[in-house]
C-alpha positions in Angstrom: 43.2 2.4 59.6 45.9 2.8 57.1 48.1 0.3 55.4 51.1 2.4 54.4 52.6 5.7 53.5 52.7 7.3 50.0 56.0 9.0 50.3 55.7 10.9 47.1 52.6 12.6 48.3 53.3 12.6 52.0 49.9 10.9 52.6 48.7 7.8 54.4 47.2 5.0 52.3 43.8 4.0 53.7 43.0 0.4 54.2 39.5 0.5 52.7 38.4 -3.0 53.7 39.5 -2.5 57.3 37.9 1.0 57.5 34.6 -0.1 56.0 34.4 -3.1 58.5 35.1 -0.7 61.3 32.4 1.9 60.2 29.9 -0.9 59.6 30.2 -1.9 63.3 30.3 1.7 64.4 27.1 2.7 62.7 25.2 -0.2 64.4 25.9 1.6 67.8 25.9 5.2 66.7 23.4 7.3 64.7 23.2 11.0 63.6 27.0 11.5 63.3 29.0 13.7 61.0 32.0 12.1 59.4 34.9 13.7 57.4 36.8 11.9 54.7 37.7 12.2 51.1 37.7 8.4 50.8 34.0 8.0 50.3 34.0 4.2 50.0 34.9 3.5 53.6 31.3 4.4 54.8 28.6 1.8 54.1 25.9 3.2 51.7 23.0 2.1 53.8 24.0 4.1 56.8 24.6 7.4 55.0 21.8 9.9 54.6 23.6 12.8 53.0 27.0 13.4 51.6 28.3 17.0 51.7 31.2 17.7 49.3 33.0 20.8 50.4 34.4 22.6 47.4 36.8 25.5 47.0 38.2 27.4 44.0 41.2 25.3 42.6 43.5 28.4 42.7 42.7 28.8 46.4 43.4 25.2 47.1 46.8 25.6 45.3 47.5 28.7 47.4 46.7 27.0 50.6 48.9 24.1 49.9 51.8 26.3 48.9 51.3 28.3 52.1 51.4 25.1 54.2 54.7 24.2 52.7 53.5 21.2 50.8 55.5 20.0 47.7 54.3 21.8 44.5 53.4 18.5 42.9 51.0 17.7 45.8 49.5 21.2 45.6 49.0 21.0 41.9 47.4 17.5 42.2 45.0 18.7 44.8 44.1 21.8 42.8 43.6 19.8 39.6 41.5 17.1 41.4 39.2 20.0 42.6 39.1 21.5 39.1 37.9 18.1 37.7 35.6 17.4 40.7 37.3 14.1 41.6 35.9 13.9 45.1 32.4 14.9 43.8 32.6 12.3 41.1 33.6 9.6 43.7 30.8 10.6 46.0 28.2 10.5 43.2 29.5 7.2 41.8 29.4 5.6 45.3 26.3 7.1 46.9 24.2 8.4 44.0 22.9 11.9 43.1 20.1 11.9 45.6 22.5 11.7 48.6 25.2 14.1 47.4 25.3 17.9 47.9 28.0 20.4 47.0 29.0 23.5 49.1 31.2 26.2 47.8 33.5 27.2 50.7 35.6 29.7 48.6 36.1 32.9 50.5 33.2 32.0 52.9 33.2 32.1 56.7 32.5 29.0 58.7 29.2 30.5 59.6 28.2 31.0 56.0 29.2 27.4 55.1 27.3 26.0 58.2 24.2 28.0 57.1 24.2 26.4 53.8 24.8 23.0 55.4 21.7 23.6 57.6 19.7 24.5 54.5 20.8 21.3 52.9 19.9 19.2 55.9 16.4 20.8 55.7 16.3 19.8 52.0 16.1 23.4 50.9 18.6 23.8 48.0 20.9 22.1 45.6 24.0 23.7 44.0 26.1 22.8 41.1 29.7 23.9 41.1 31.6 23.7 37.8 35.2 25.0 38.1 36.1 24.2 34.6 33.5 26.6 33.2 34.3 29.1 35.9 38.0 29.2 35.2 37.3 29.3 31.5 35.1 32.4 32.0 37.9 34.0 34.1 40.4 33.0 31.3 42.5 31.2 34.0 42.0 27.6 32.9 45.2 27.4 31.0 47.1 28.8 33.9 46.1 26.0 36.3 46.6 23.3 33.7 50.0 24.6 32.7 51.4 25.3 36.2 52.7 21.8 36.7 55.3 22.5 34.0 56.6 25.5 35.9 59.5 25.2 38.4 58.7 28.3 40.3 55.4 29.9 41.0 54.9 33.5 39.7 55.0 36.0 42.5 51.6 37.5 41.6 49.8 34.2 41.0 47.7 34.4 44.1 46.6 38.1 43.8 43.2 36.8 42.7 42.5 35.2 46.0 44.6 37.3 48.3 41.8 38.0 50.7 40.9 34.4 51.2 42.5 31.9 53.6 
């Protein structure tokens, strides 16, 4: 359900209208499903009960992208999008605050993340994740914002998150 390729980012371009039409028909036949996408507008609002936005420390996102061999520009774009909460903002804008929940997956096992998801599904807790404030406290905000100007990553950049994958 894509309409092209963004060569600069190495990503597929989603055909939102086509995907939304597909999922509208899909939800008529299927209930209680878990879907995964960062393109929130492809799922019709009336069929969605909860939206779980998985978050991770922006420097960890940068590290993972570099380790996967992605272009530095794409890695920085992803880290900066997480820093600014772009996916969270999109989910809140499209589905509203009552349906959207955040989960911090930084340095957490799958089991720990699933435990929090189950708490959310039982309506037990809500979390607010603010990477801008966090990085400012760590005195690392300038580092992430200025990295796109660098041609080579410093060797010790990822020591902060060396134990995370």
